[in-house]
C-alpha angles and dihedrals in degrees: 000000000000110000125224104260097182125030092215116096118267094235097066086227105124102144109061111153105206145091137311126210120235127188134165133170134176138179107225090208092062093245111159118232133178132250098264098097098039090049092047091051095051091046086057087065095046093134090062090070135052104198095268095109145355140154153159138226118204126195125202086029104133109037092159089059099032094134094051129080109247112215120195108192129185118207124204092189139010093248091060089053092054093049094046093047090050089056091048093050091049096050107025144048100237107209095181138358129185142151108267108256111248140171103238091196092067119109103256130133121250100319120208123226109279125196134183126217133186110202150147130211117263104257095222091057096054094073092190098313119125113266090234090059090049091051094049091051091052093046088055091046094052093046094050104033107036098072098230111008120110127187102211098170126034111155135112121262091356139083142196122220116187145142149127111318140060112306093245090054091048089050087056093045093052092040091234093170086076091061132077131197141162091232131036126186118191135186138189112193141213102182105228108189100342134076123275102232137134097264092043096056119102142287102066115201145187120173104326095330113109128180135188121186141195113197139028133289109215087179092064094114097055091037090054095047091050093051093047087066087065096048100265115134121195110219105150097083093231128108094226092070091081092062093061091049093044092054091048090051097046100038106031106025100032095029095221119167116256093245089058093046088053091053089052096049096038106018127185116266116264092247089055092050089052091061096048127110111269097257094047090043093054090049095052094045090051092050091050091049096045099038104027090125091059095054106121104226121196135038115320145150117183141184112207126184141184132167107309098000141078122190132194120195137164134192116275094260092043098231091165125050128250131174130187129199140179132202114174107303092346119102122194133190121179147151089247135031088221091067091054095046093050087067099027111027097174109053124183089216138000128181145154112242119228121254110283092008112127119225112204133191120185139180114259109266092020109146120216127154108227142169112229098318116153112235124195109244 
């Protein structure tokens, strides 16, 4: 197999200003379903991509290893693999390791070596810290110190599959028709101001948080520097990476409600804050003062997912499209209504969320403490 010598895309076409395709669907009962409908939906938005990036995140994927962290790691050279596996052996109990099964006849561009590991932290190394924090620290260490290894998926009972190519070709390459999950998140990418390479394709992931994004974050520099203070290192050369880390920081580490996290990432305009009731006004001013460096500036629509939950969110002015739909227990979020209707023609409800308004779908029985966040039921 020919290894990826240069992370930049082979076309020399790194600055394409156009759209990205987003699609997510989940069964709120937890029923597992295969890749056929998610792939069909993202193909429906084929013109939103150009073959420089695509990918999928699947939840409920590894029930036989549901208590282990599942690492998907891409290697740009054999030496990086040796160094990364030495770090894994030192810090984790590796239950199983294998090269990720692929179809080498699929139309993808210069794939790296990709391995899959099921593992758990060594108990004597935790020293009282949460296992999730230990995992994040080791993901960052591998991505920064190995010289060509990148952990691009690190959650439990879920996995990310991404690379350079159209999403339907990547689905064939990763043999996704062999997998089943209760939630699928899919992306077709036009790189805007960042390279099209295997690590820079969407989704972006840390632990079980996954993010796909249409748009551009002009605030990437200040967002990145803020997150570095909390131990997150951006190594994938794409602005969207900061969104995954920001959600992990706000939701898992700081335990903020989703409605508050949404106000931090896509806050109300100052003139709107000025007209609010005193209590709400004080809250929003405090969030802008405390988390100004996590404000995501620029046009964006995102679909974010974690175990049991799928979130749609746009920038406050809604410069990128987002549509939500419901049919029975199925919840859909996409860039275009057409993508939803190609897999679910008769929807019970379909709507376009307002700018900065979170749309949330959750598994039945999923517990989450929130402050006034609308949940699809």
